[in-house]
N, C-alpha and C positions, 0 to 999 in steps of 0.2 A: 421605096421607103416602107419599112415594116411597121405594122401597127404596134404601138407600145402602150401598154396599159399604164394608167397613172399609178404612181408609187403610193402604197398604202402605209401610213404611219400610225402606229398605235402608241398610246401613252401608257406608261406603267401605272398600275393602280393596285391597291390592296383593299379588298372589301368595298369596292367602288369609291375609294377615296384616292383622288389623284394628288400629285404634288402641288398642282396649282390650287386645288381646293383647300389643301392644308395651309398653304401660304395665305390664302384669303381669309380663312377662319381662325388663324392663330391669335390675332389680337382679342377676338371674342372669347376664345377658349382660355386665354391667359386671364382675362377679366373674371370669367366665371370661376376659374380655379382659385384665384386670389380671394374672391368673395366667399367661396366655400371654406377655404382655410381660415379666414377671419371669423366666419360664423361658427366653425368648430371650436376655435379658441374662445370665443365669447360663451358658447354653450358649456365648455369645460372649465371656465375660469373659476368656478367654485371648488374645484378639486385641488387639494393642497399640493399634490405632486406636480400638477400642471403649473400652479403658481410658482413653486420653487424652481422647477427645472426649465421652464420656458418663459413665463411672463416676467419673472424677476430679472431676466437677463436682457430685456429690451432696453436700449440705451436711455431714452427720454423718460419713459413712464415706469421703469422697473422698480423704483423705490416704493411705488404704491402697492406693489404685489409682494413685498417681502413677507415671508411667513416665519413667525417665531414659534418654534416647536417647544411645547412645555417639557421641562425636565421630568423624566420618569422618577417616581418615588420608589426607592428601594427598601 
């Protein structure tokens, strides 16, 4: 019987991030991403273009952010 070395299996990784680690961390990353997005919207909620283009189109609270632009005097 010949000596057979154990089979070495390597897992794929990119920058030391394995697929298993990514699956394990994805709920946390999604939560942090959502919090960062909501924080950015809160921070930019005073800008009229953000109110008009983003916040006024939210289904439930969109009416609160309607922006009425004054008519320019000619």
